[in-house]
C-alpha positions in Angstrom: -19.7 11.4 5.1 -16.9 12.5 2.8 -14.4 11.4 5.4 -15.8 7.9 5.4 -15.6 7.8 1.6 -12.1 9.1 1.6 -11.0 6.4 4.1 -12.7 3.7 1.9 -11.0 5.0 -1.2 -7.6 5.0 0.7 -8.2 1.4 1.9 -9.1 0.2 -1.6 -6.0 1.9 -3.1 -3.8 0.5 -0.3 -5.1 -3.1 -0.8 -4.8 -3.0 -4.6 -1.2 -1.5 -4.4 -0.3 -4.2 -1.8 -1.7 -7.0 -4.0 0.2 -5.7 -7.1 3.4 -5.5 -5.1 2.8 -8.9 -3.6 2.2 -10.6 -6.9 5.2 -8.9 -8.4 7.5 -10.0 -5.6 6.2 -13.6 -5.6 6.7 -13.9 -9.4 10.3 -12.8 -9.1 11.2 -14.8 -6.0 9.8 -18.1 -4.8 9.0 -17.9 -1.1 7.9 -20.5 1.4 5.9 -18.1 3.5 3.8 -15.8 1.4 2.1 -14.3 4.5 5.2 -12.4 5.5 5.7 -11.1 2.0 2.1 -9.8 1.9 2.5 -8.1 5.3 5.7 -6.5 4.1 4.0 -5.3 0.9 1.2 -3.8 2.9 3.7 -1.9 5.0 5.7 -0.7 2.0 2.4 0.4 0.2 1.3 2.3 3.4 4.7 4.1 3.6 4.5 4.9 -0.1 1.0 6.3 0.1 1.9 8.3 3.2 4.9 9.9 1.5 2.8 10.7 -1.6 0.2 12.3 0.6 2.8 14.6 2.1 4.2 15.8 -1.3 1.3 18.3 -1.8 1.6 19.7 1.7 3.8 22.8 2.1 4.8 24.6 5.2 4.3 28.4 5.2 
């Protein structure tokens, strides 16, 4: 049950970070194809969250 909740929290954080990044980018640059920008913002947010998750892990 906690795994499902963790995944849901991760998805909510991923979507909200992607939307914030998307809105920031579209306010700075005018684009003709916002779908591509949104997909790129999802990819960037996923990579950022992945790297943040690895910060706490240490190898012994």
